[in-house]
MIFI-436126 format. One record per residue: residue number from 1; x, y, z of N, C-alpha, C, O in turn. Coordinates in steps of 0.001 Angstrom, whole numbers, plus 500000, padded with zeros to 6 digits. Each point is the difference from the previous one (the first is absolute). Layout:
BEGIN
{NUM, {X, Y, Z}, {X, Y, Z}, {X, Y, Z}, {X, Y, Z}}
...
This chain:
BEGIN
{1, {510199, 506262, 515966}, {498678, 500000, 500578}, {498956, 500414, 498965}, {498891, 499465, 499973}}
{2, {501482, 501505, 499167}, {499038, 500440, 498999}, {499640, 498873, 499054}, {498844, 499864, 499601}}
{3, {502145, 499323, 500038}, {499712, 498911, 499074}, {499047, 498998, 500634}, {499081, 499522, 499334}}
{4, {501119, 500149, 501942}, {499107, 499065, 500685}, {498582, 500552, 500076}, {499039, 499268, 499767}}
{5, {500823, 502010, 500555}, {498682, 500601, 500160}, {499290, 500143, 498667}, {498774, 500102, 499957}}
{6, {501986, 499907, 498954}, {499402, 500155, 498683}, {499885, 498665, 499268}, {499772, 499976, 498791}}
{7, {500385, 498913, 501931}, {499996, 498682, 499376}, {498711, 499726, 499238}, {500040, 499446, 498902}}
{8, {498825, 500930, 501659}, {498744, 499721, 499305}, {499973, 500680, 498641}, {499509, 499425, 499029}}
{9, {501018, 501806, 500891}, {500085, 500654, 498709}, {500926, 499226, 499082}, {499707, 499803, 498821}}
{10, {501410, 499764, 501732}, {500997, 499317, 499187}, {499451, 498731, 499373}, {500277, 499706, 498837}}
{11, {498963, 499560, 501913}, {499474, 498743, 499479}, {499109, 500270, 498788}, {500155, 499367, 498956}}
{12, {498923, 501567, 501188}, {499129, 500287, 498864}, {500795, 500545, 498840}, {499754, 499633, 498851}}
{13, {501183, 501229, 501427}, {500785, 500569, 498929}, {500804, 498935, 499290}, {500131, 500016, 498776}}
{14, {500405, 499062, 501994}, {500794, 498941, 499414}, {499219, 499183, 499018}, {500521, 499608, 498956}}
{15, {498229, 500128, 501364}, {499217, 499181, 499112}, {499269, 500808, 498962}, {499213, 499460, 499222}}
{16, {501032, 501792, 500759}, {499375, 500848, 499027}, {500810, 500031, 498705}, {499653, 500741, 499080}}
{17, {501403, 498481, 500833}, {500740, 499934, 498747}, {499009, 499542, 498972}, {499290, 499014, 500197}}
{18, {500664, 501683, 498738}, {499062, 499597, 498989}, {498697, 500757, 500065}, {499057, 499621, 499306}}
{19, {500836, 501428, 501487}, {498780, 500791, 499943}, {499988, 500645, 498627}, {500861, 500819, 499677}}
{20, {498175, 498811, 499536}, {499955, 500419, 498613}, {498941, 501078, 499841}, {498915, 499902, 500574}}
{21, {501387, 501095, 498672}, {499028, 501074, 499797}, {498794, 499481, 499236}, {500105, 499071, 499199}}
{22, {498744, 501548, 501064}, {498776, 499600, 499334}, {499883, 500638, 498618}, {499182, 499569, 499188}}
{23, {501607, 501427, 500545}, {499935, 500648, 498704}, {501390, 500153, 499410}, {501003, 499846, 500696}}
{24, {499046, 500457, 498020}, {501282, 500174, 499337}, {500479, 501425, 500199}, {499193, 500916, 500161}}
{25, {502116, 499272, 499828}, {500583, 501317, 500018}, {500082, 500663, 501362}, {500395, 501164, 500072}}
{26, {499256, 498166, 500998}, {500104, 500602, 501319}, {501468, 500059, 500413}, {500799, 499123, 499670}}
{27, {499524, 501928, 501054}, {501374, 500172, 500437}, {500286, 499107, 501206}, {499070, 499538, 500662}}
{28, {502206, 500216, 499627}, {500341, 499227, 501197}, {499409, 500614, 501273}, {499501, 499275, 500860}}
{29, {500551, 502052, 499266}, {499442, 500648, 501199}, {498503, 499750, 500108}, {499489, 499816, 501105}}
{30, {499806, 500172, 497783}, {498559, 499728, 500035}, {499712, 498573, 500466}, {499014, 499761, 500696}}
{31, {501837, 499298, 498927}, {499823, 498615, 500449}, {500178, 499926, 501514}, {499211, 499353, 500689}}
{32, {501815, 501302, 499824}, {500242, 500006, 501446}, {498836, 500677, 500722}, {499563, 499521, 501046}}
{33, {499932, 501587, 498409}, {498853, 500681, 500596}, {498774, 499090, 500028}, {499253, 499996, 500979}}
{34, {500537, 499229, 497948}, {498871, 499064, 499967}, {500137, 498959, 501103}, {499032, 499679, 500689}}
{35, {502167, 499802, 499470}, {500242, 499004, 501040}, {499710, 500577, 501379}, {499262, 499404, 500784}}
{36, {501309, 501737, 499509}, {499820, 500603, 501315}, {498537, 500366, 500224}, {499477, 499820, 501099}}
{37, {499865, 500690, 497871}, {498580, 500323, 500113}, {499156, 498775, 500286}, {499069, 500057, 500803}}
{38, {501246, 498847, 498550}, {499271, 498753, 500232}, {500187, 499507, 501429}, {499040, 499587, 500652}}
{39, {502191, 500457, 499830}, {500283, 499557, 501364}, {499302, 500911, 501002}, {499410, 499522, 500969}}
{40, {500653, 501772, 498805}, {499394, 500959, 500939}, {498491, 499885, 500065}, {499411, 500257, 501050}}
{41, {499950, 499364, 497858}, {498545, 499947, 499969}, {499447, 498671, 500515}, {498785, 499818, 500085}}
{42, {502098, 499274, 500252}, {499570, 498684, 500479}, {499224, 500128, 501305}, {500394, 500732, 500908}}
{43, {498507, 498549, 499165}, {499230, 499877, 501239}, {499856, 498512, 500276}, {499910, 499199, 499070}}
{44, {500069, 500439, 502174}, {499942, 498582, 500370}, {498560, 499478, 499932}, {499383, 499697, 501021}}
{45, {500106, 500209, 497763}, {498662, 499470, 499769}, {500091, 498910, 498950}, {501017, 499853, 499322}}
{46, {497902, 499382, 500554}, {499986, 498929, 499001}, {500195, 500544, 498599}, {500709, 499401, 499192}}
{47, {498663, 501734, 500513}, {500117, 500583, 498679}, {501439, 500392, 499706}, {500502, 499748, 498904}}
{48, {500171, 500874, 502076}, {501389, 500377, 499804}, {500889, 498771, 499830}, {500926, 500006, 499189}}
{49, {498791, 498944, 501577}, {500776, 498767, 499880}, {499869, 499425, 498595}, {500978, 499526, 499422}}
{50, {497823, 500517, 500037}, {499791, 499506, 498642}, {500759, 500857, 498994}, {500574, 499479, 499044}}
{51, {499429, 501828, 501172}, {500724, 500902, 499107}, {501505, 499756, 500082}, {500682, 499969, 498975}}
{52, {499834, 499858, 502237}, {501425, 499717, 500175}, {500364, 498713, 499271}, {501013, 499946, 499302}}
{53, {498173, 499021, 500855}, {500251, 498719, 499334}, {500050, 500200, 498487}, {500897, 499490, 499329}}
{54, {498142, 501248, 500146}, {499946, 500233, 498553}, {501247, 500751, 499527}, {500633, 499614, 499018}}
{55, {499708, 501462, 501693}, {501162, 500813, 499606}, {501276, 499177, 500063}, {500797, 500020, 499062}}
{56, {499406, 499256, 502036}, {501255, 499254, 500134}, {500089, 498849, 499011}, {501074, 499733, 499461}}
{57, {497824, 499586, 500295}, {500038, 498888, 499047}, {500248, 500485, 498577}, {500669, 499326, 499217}}
{58, {498794, 501840, 500452}, {500132, 500510, 498632}, {501289, 500767, 499755}, {500455, 500083, 498859}}
{59, {500148, 500481, 502190}, {501095, 500936, 499746}, {501337, 499663, 500650}, {501011, 500593, 499623}}
{60, {499043, 498498, 501320}, {501267, 499739, 500675}, {500732, 498808, 499395}, {499406, 498957, 499730}}
{61, {501872, 501219, 500068}, {500840, 498918, 499476}, {500516, 499178, 501176}, {501200, 499972, 500274}}
{62, {497888, 499368, 500407}, {500351, 499249, 501205}, {500951, 498849, 499670}, {500900, 499702, 500786}}
{63, {498915, 499655, 498075}, {500882, 498880, 499659}, {501443, 500464, 499844}, {500916, 499315, 500454}}
{64, {499302, 501828, 498916}, {501359, 500524, 499862}, {500608, 500304, 501366}, {501169, 499701, 500246}}
{65, {498039, 500889, 500634}, {500477, 500275, 501350}, {500345, 498703, 500723}, {501038, 499895, 500654}}
{66, {498071, 499115, 499218}, {500233, 498708, 500650}, {501315, 499385, 499530}, {500785, 499508, 500810}}
{67, {499447, 500521, 497902}, {501242, 499449, 499460}, {501213, 500735, 500546}, {501005, 499384, 500353}}
{68, {498894, 501931, 499713}, {501142, 500787, 500459}, {500299, 499754, 501475}, {501157, 499795, 500368}}
{69, {497814, 500224, 500482}, {500249, 499868, 501436}, {500423, 498582, 500381}, {500718, 499817, 500983}}
{70, {498852, 499188, 498262}, {500419, 498627, 500306}, {501365, 499669, 499418}, {500655, 499063, 500458}}
{71, {499779, 501682, 498550}, {501315, 499748, 499419}, {500135, 498569, 499499}, {499114, 499507, 499302}}
{72, {501979, 499819, 501042}, {500245, 498649, 499500}, {498927, 498984, 500439}, {499797, 498980, 499343}}
{73, {499527, 501312, 501766}, {498968, 499085, 500494}, {498856, 499848, 498997}, {499380, 498939, 499925}}
{74, {500338, 502106, 499310}, {498900, 499972, 499035}, {500160, 498831, 499032}, {499040, 499273, 499742}}
{75, {502147, 500544, 499729}, {500250, 498935, 499031}, {499906, 498602, 500587}, {499859, 499029, 499256}}
{76, {500216, 500848, 502063}, {499907, 498694, 500661}, {498559, 499579, 500255}, {499740, 498852, 500359}}
{77, {499332, 502068, 499458}, {498593, 499708, 500279}, {499315, 499407, 498781}, {500345, 500309, 498859}}
{78, {498681, 498835, 501405}, {499173, 499485, 498909}, {499099, 501123, 499504}, {499858, 501023, 500670}}
{79, {499544, 498797, 498182}, {499088, 501009, 499455}, {498861, 500268, 500979}, {499578, 501145, 500160}}
{80, {499927, 497822, 500486}, {498912, 500156, 500981}, {500467, 500806, 501219}, {499272, 500866, 500485}}
{81, {501932, 498852, 500009}, {500544, 500746, 501139}, {500215, 501471, 499644}, {499739, 500884, 500816}}
{82, {500736, 499376, 497966}, {500175, 501375, 499554}, {498660, 500726, 499982}, {499890, 501132, 500472}}
{83, {499101, 498211, 498983}, {498655, 500583, 499933}, {499454, 500269, 501400}, {499395, 501045, 500236}}
{84, {500812, 498025, 500693}, {499534, 500178, 501377}, {500703, 501173, 500681}, {499371, 500758, 500739}}
{85, {501941, 499394, 499012}, {500744, 501106, 500607}, {499510, 501343, 499457}, {499834, 500958, 500755}}
{86, {499938, 499105, 497946}, {499501, 501232, 499387}, {498644, 500364, 500610}, {499753, 501164, 500313}}
{87, {499371, 497843, 499854}, {498679, 500262, 500583}, {500122, 500453, 501460}, {499271, 500895, 500430}}
{88, {501627, 498507, 500322}, {500211, 500393, 501390}, {500490, 501450, 500076}, {499536, 500774, 500838}}
{89, {501388, 499580, 498297}, {500493, 501375, 499953}, {498871, 500959, 499625}, {499871, 501078, 500581}}
{90, {499325, 498525, 498456}, {498848, 500811, 499581}, {499040, 500210, 501177}, {499529, 501115, 500222}}
{91, {500186, 497835, 500519}, {499101, 500094, 501155}, {500555, 500936, 501070}, {499254, 500774, 500598}}
{92, {502050, 499157, 499641}, {500622, 500887, 500987}, {499890, 501460, 499580}, {499774, 500875, 500835}}
{93, {500384, 499383, 497894}, {499865, 501369, 499502}, {498578, 500493, 500232}, {499789, 501091, 500528}}
{94, {499250, 498103, 499076}, {498605, 500416, 500057}, {499480, 500144, 501424}, {499274, 500947, 500302}}
{95, {501084, 498138, 500560}, {499367, 499938, 501318}, {500829, 500580, 501143}, {499467, 500271, 501076}}
{96, {501825, 499919, 498702}, {500854, 500509, 501072}, {500634, 501335, 499609}, {499785, 501015, 500662}}
{97, {500986, 498974, 498272}, {500795, 501180, 499656}, {499155, 501184, 499547}, {500231, 501127, 500438}}
{98, {498811, 498636, 498705}, {499198, 501092, 499461}, {499248, 500745, 501104}, {500084, 501226, 500070}}
{99, {499177, 498058, 500804}, {499298, 500718, 501081}, {500942, 500759, 500937}, {499687, 501115, 500417}}
{100, {501450, 498299, 499915}, {500940, 500688, 500889}, {500617, 501214, 499325}, {500237, 501019, 500649}}
{101, {500019, 498882, 498070}, {500539, 501139, 499269}, {498969, 501120, 499925}, {500343, 501178, 500100}}
{102, {498394, 498447, 499723}, {498934, 500998, 499961}, {499933, 500758, 501320}, {499823, 501219, 500012}}
{103, {500317, 498074, 501077}, {499992, 500629, 501320}, {501178, 500958, 500150}, {499842, 501105, 500518}}
{104, {501327, 498478, 499034}, {501200, 500826, 500104}, {499880, 501272, 499157}, {500318, 501093, 500468}}
{105, {499221, 498757, 498286}, {499964, 501120, 499060}, {498843, 500968, 500228}, {500030, 501130, 499512}}
{106, {498965, 498438, 501219}, {498755, 500769, 500101}, {500219, 501484, 500288}, {499414, 500837, 499312}}
{107, {501391, 499515, 501660}, {500127, 501399, 500413}, {501350, 500632, 499654}, {500365, 501027, 500571}}
{108, {500350, 498387, 498533}, {501327, 500523, 499667}, {499942, 501096, 498954}, {499114, 500028, 499146}}
{109, {501846, 500869, 500943}, {500199, 500988, 498955}, {501057, 499431, 499064}, {501080, 499605, 500439}}
{110, {498606, 500354, 498280}, {500912, 499426, 499010}, {500303, 501073, 498955}, {499098, 500593, 499408}}
{111, {502189, 499633, 500387}, {500439, 500971, 498993}, {500786, 499255, 498921}, {500950, 499277, 500301}}
{112, {498653, 500902, 498459}, {500726, 499419, 498883}, {501100, 500973, 499620}, {499726, 501124, 499582}}
{113, {501519, 498443, 500565}, {501109, 500922, 499827}, {500713, 499872, 498657}, {500408, 501008, 499425}}
{114, {499748, 497777, 500069}, {500791, 499799, 498785}, {499428, 498859, 499167}, {499538, 498990, 500529}}
{115, {500504, 501199, 498150}, {499710, 498917, 499058}, {501101, 500035, 498948}, {500149, 500977, 499268}}
{116, {500621, 497934, 500672}, {501075, 499895, 499012}, {499702, 498811, 499086}, {499761, 498887, 500468}}
{117, {500258, 501365, 498235}, {499778, 498949, 499017}, {501260, 499862, 499172}, {500518, 500989, 499480}}
{118, {499980, 497786, 500393}, {501179, 499707, 499201}, {499667, 498793, 499129}, {500190, 498857, 500415}}
{119, {499318, 501401, 498388}, {499604, 498922, 499105}, {498807, 499235, 500556}, {498926, 500565, 500204}}
{120, {501275, 498146, 500036}, {498927, 499147, 500507}, {499981, 499896, 501519}, {499248, 499201, 500556}}
{121, {501562, 501591, 500112}, {500044, 499971, 501459}, {499701, 501383, 500552}, {500257, 501016, 499356}}
{122, {499190, 498998, 501859}, {499667, 501280, 500625}, {500101, 499871, 501512}, {499956, 498907, 500564}}
{123, {500179, 502247, 500066}, {499968, 500083, 501462}, {499092, 501150, 500388}, {500035, 501076, 499404}}
{124, {499154, 498672, 501605}, {499137, 501035, 500561}, {500344, 500068, 501480}, {500000, 498989, 500702}}
{125, {500292, 502219, 499755}, {500327, 500169, 501414}, {498888, 500777, 500686}, {499459, 500964, 499458}}
{126, {500214, 498588, 501753}, {499029, 500696, 500825}, {500611, 500242, 501370}, {500921, 499304, 500428}}
{127, {498543, 501698, 500241}, {500368, 500266, 501384}, {498707, 499888, 500803}, {499002, 500651, 499692}}
{128, {501037, 498519, 501333}, {498828, 499748, 500827}, {500245, 500593, 501376}, {501039, 499757, 500614}}
{129, {498011, 501014, 499864}, {500091, 500570, 501354}, {499082, 499209, 500911}, {498783, 499982, 499814}}
{130, {501813, 499362, 501174}, {499263, 499163, 500940}, {500111, 500614, 501392}, {501088, 500412, 500403}}
{131, {497792, 499657, 500348}, {500041, 500649, 501320}, {501037, 499406, 500960}, {500642, 500747, 500738}}
{132, {499536, 497937, 499269}, {500958, 499372, 500908}, {501372, 499778, 499355}, {501025, 500092, 500676}}
{133, {498994, 499625, 498051}, {501246, 499631, 499331}, {500754, 501190, 499415}, {501190, 499894, 499705}}
{134, {498139, 501219, 500130}, {500638, 501146, 499379}, {499934, 499884, 498488}, {499043, 499452, 499452}}
{135, {501970, 501061, 499880}, {500039, 499999, 498543}, {500713, 498746, 499516}, {501106, 499686, 500438}}
{136, {498241, 499608, 498653}, {500545, 498766, 499433}, {499969, 500128, 498482}, {498995, 500419, 499426}}
{137, {502102, 499223, 499932}, {500056, 500003, 498544}, {499614, 498623, 499486}, {500556, 498988, 500424}}
{138, {498488, 500986, 498661}, {499586, 498746, 499375}, {500158, 500176, 498496}, {499394, 500883, 499392}}
{139, {501435, 498255, 500023}, {500228, 500048, 498563}, {499401, 498779, 499332}, {499932, 498924, 500594}}
{140, {499638, 501248, 498175}, {499399, 498914, 499223}, {500790, 499844, 498716}, {500219, 500970, 499275}}
{141, {500206, 497813, 500448}, {500658, 499704, 498725}, {498970, 499353, 499089}, {499247, 499114, 500406}}
{142, {500742, 501349, 498360}, {499046, 499490, 499037}, {500710, 499613, 498713}, {501111, 500451, 499722}}
{143, {498230, 498711, 499506}, {500481, 499678, 498655}, {498785, 499850, 499103}, {498883, 499781, 500467}}
{144, {501356, 500341, 498244}, {498909, 499819, 499055}, {499890, 498532, 499631}, {500993, 499326, 499726}}
{145, {497783, 500208, 500274}, {499702, 498624, 499615}, {498795, 500067, 499075}, {498914, 500404, 500415}}
{146, {501273, 499208, 498353}, {498935, 500045, 499001}, {499387, 501397, 499916}, {498783, 500153, 499896}}
{147, {502083, 500865, 500151}, {499533, 501373, 499853}, {499390, 500621, 501237}, {499491, 501120, 499940}}
{148, {500546, 498184, 501171}, {499433, 500514, 501249}, {501077, 500050, 501070}, {500923, 499185, 500004}}
{149, {498953, 501780, 500908}, {500939, 500104, 501107}, {499617, 499032, 501099}, {498829, 499867, 500357}}
{150, {502191, 499451, 500179}, {499817, 498979, 501023}, {500963, 500300, 501146}, {501177, 500270, 499764}}
{151, {498336, 499685, 501469}, {500866, 500210, 501158}, {500801, 498721, 500239}, {499432, 498914, 500114}}
{152, {501900, 501228, 499960}, {500860, 498832, 500174}, {500690, 499948, 501355}, {500450, 498936, 500426}}
{153, {499639, 502201, 500255}, {500628, 500019, 501321}, {499561, 501258, 500727}, {499608, 500991, 499383}}
{154, {500465, 498953, 501919}, {499696, 501148, 500850}, {501185, 500176, 500932}, {500506, 499038, 500578}}
{155, {499928, 502211, 499559}, {501139, 500310, 500859}, {499529, 500852, 501163}, {499449, 501084, 499805}}
{156, {500767, 498428, 501391}, {499637, 500728, 501203}, {501289, 500533, 500612}, {500819, 499235, 500509}}
{157, {499352, 502079, 499435}, {501269, 500619, 500413}, {501182, 499280, 499351}, {500975, 499662, 500671}}
{158, {498930, 500109, 498032}, {501031, 499376, 499156}, {500236, 498515, 500269}, {500996, 499451, 499529}}
{159, {498127, 499891, 501209}, {500103, 498556, 500237}, {499021, 499303, 499067}, {498800, 500273, 500034}}
{160, {501715, 498822, 499128}, {499177, 499280, 499028}, {499104, 498984, 500693}, {500462, 499145, 500756}}
{161, {498258, 500971, 498969}, {499035, 499083, 500570}, {500151, 498588, 499439}, {499880, 499016, 500730}}
{162, {500383, 500897, 497978}, {500172, 498683, 499376}, {501168, 499271, 500649}, {499880, 498831, 500365}}
{163, {501233, 501848, 499777}, {501179, 499379, 500602}, {499738, 499628, 501449}, {500420, 498935, 500454}}
{164, {498892, 501929, 500273}, {499686, 499743, 501399}, {499120, 498755, 500158}, {500270, 499147, 500846}}
{165, {498686, 500755, 498342}, {499122, 498825, 500073}, {500744, 498718, 499636}, {499841, 498969, 500654}}
{166, {500960, 501110, 498310}, {500763, 498819, 499585}, {500932, 499543, 501123}, {500077, 498809, 500301}}
{167, {500629, 502140, 500314}, {500910, 499657, 501090}, {499250, 499341, 501152}, {500443, 498978, 500524}}
{168, {498429, 501597, 499872}, {499223, 499433, 501107}, {499520, 498580, 499681}, {500114, 499101, 500833}}
{169, {499356, 500706, 497972}, {499486, 498670, 499641}, {501130, 498986, 499870}, {499853, 498847, 500404}}
{170, {501264, 501576, 499037}, {501137, 499082, 499859}, {500547, 499590, 501368}, {500440, 498864, 500174}}
{171, {499535, 502045, 500792}, {500459, 499667, 501349}, {499105, 498952, 500640}, {500491, 499073, 500644}}
{172, {498203, 501065, 499184}, {499066, 499012, 500565}, {500217, 498647, 499335}, {500024, 498970, 500675}}
{173, {500133, 501028, 498016}, {500230, 498738, 499277}, {501288, 499348, 500489}, {500033, 498789, 500219}}
{174, {501029, 501998, 499955}, {501293, 499459, 500450}, {499916, 499433, 501414}, {500597, 498962, 500286}}
{175, {498669, 501709, 500602}, {499908, 499550, 501390}, {498995, 498878, 500191}, {500236, 499074, 500777}}
{176, {498649, 501007, 498519}, {498923, 499049, 500239}, {499759, 499075, 498816}, {500024, 498779, 500155}}
{177, {499750, 501775, 498692}, {499717, 499282, 498763}, {498942, 500790, 499246}, {499402, 500932, 500537}}
{178, {500381, 498690, 498237}, {498933, 500621, 499225}, {498658, 499762, 500689}, {499166, 500903, 500072}}
{179, {500629, 497877, 500435}, {498754, 499670, 500696}, {499807, 500885, 501232}, {498872, 500369, 500325}}
{180, {502219, 499972, 500361}, {499925, 500903, 501143}, {499546, 501393, 499593}, {499224, 500637, 500711}}
{181, {501260, 499837, 498144}, {499572, 501297, 499486}, {498513, 499986, 499699}, {499276, 500917, 500386}}
{182, {500274, 498059, 498937}, {498577, 499889, 499649}, {499152, 499924, 501265}, {498936, 500614, 500070}}
{183, {501524, 498641, 500923}, {499258, 499893, 501269}, {499863, 501371, 500646}, {498917, 500378, 500448}}
{184, {502182, 500365, 499598}, {499958, 501345, 500592}, {499036, 500915, 499249}, {499251, 500762, 500612}}
{185, {500774, 499155, 498067}, {499113, 500834, 499195}, {498537, 499638, 500256}, {499149, 500881, 500115}}
{186, {500567, 497830, 499972}, {498612, 499556, 500271}, {499554, 500435, 501396}, {498849, 500394, 500190}}
{187, {502053, 499537, 500776}, {499675, 500445, 501363}, {499661, 501484, 500023}, {499060, 500417, 500677}}
{188, {501707, 500379, 498583}, {499743, 501430, 499932}, {498631, 500271, 499375}, {499251, 500862, 500460}}
{189, {500445, 498399, 498502}, {498711, 500156, 499331}, {498857, 499634, 500946}, {498994, 500707, 500061}}
{190, {501158, 498184, 500682}, {498971, 499565, 500945}, {499834, 501015, 501133}, {498883, 500257, 500449}}
{191, {502216, 500310, 500003}, {499992, 501018, 501059}, {499148, 501199, 499620}, {499253, 500533, 500821}}
{192, {500868, 499881, 497939}, {499339, 501213, 499533}, {498583, 499763, 499511}, {499237, 500951, 499834}}
{193, {500401, 497799, 499932}, {498668, 499702, 499454}, {498952, 499963, 501081}, {498826, 499763, 499715}}
């Protein structure tokens, strides 16, 4: 039940792979704090929407996420179809996941408990206290890319968000088709717009 209730957070976190620090030398925990601070400060106004668009376009590795969640289907798509899928995923992050995550995080108490760095990889663990859900552990996996820390996965009570999204999308593709997945994603976007 906790995973279902935290889905909006999961979606934004999933697409946050590639959140790149704005400066050099920031620690993995500082990158996670920047992400959470950005989500928490979101307001549903035109100005905030423009800021979200700018941040996500400049800092999220949406194409890498798209390739991972589509798995073998990615290679079957034309370059134009790949580009369209990446844009659709980007739109879902900006218009659906980010605002819902902001709503979820707004009143939470977040404690940063651990930061472990092992070469070019790191993990940051947080404990979130939610009035209805209780205590939830959220972990962030990071790696260095061009000298900057990048979030590559989010773990909600030790469940990998990347793996979860891939499984869900692969199930839709298997049952319906790639076109069915895209239709569902567009419907969700239209619902929230």
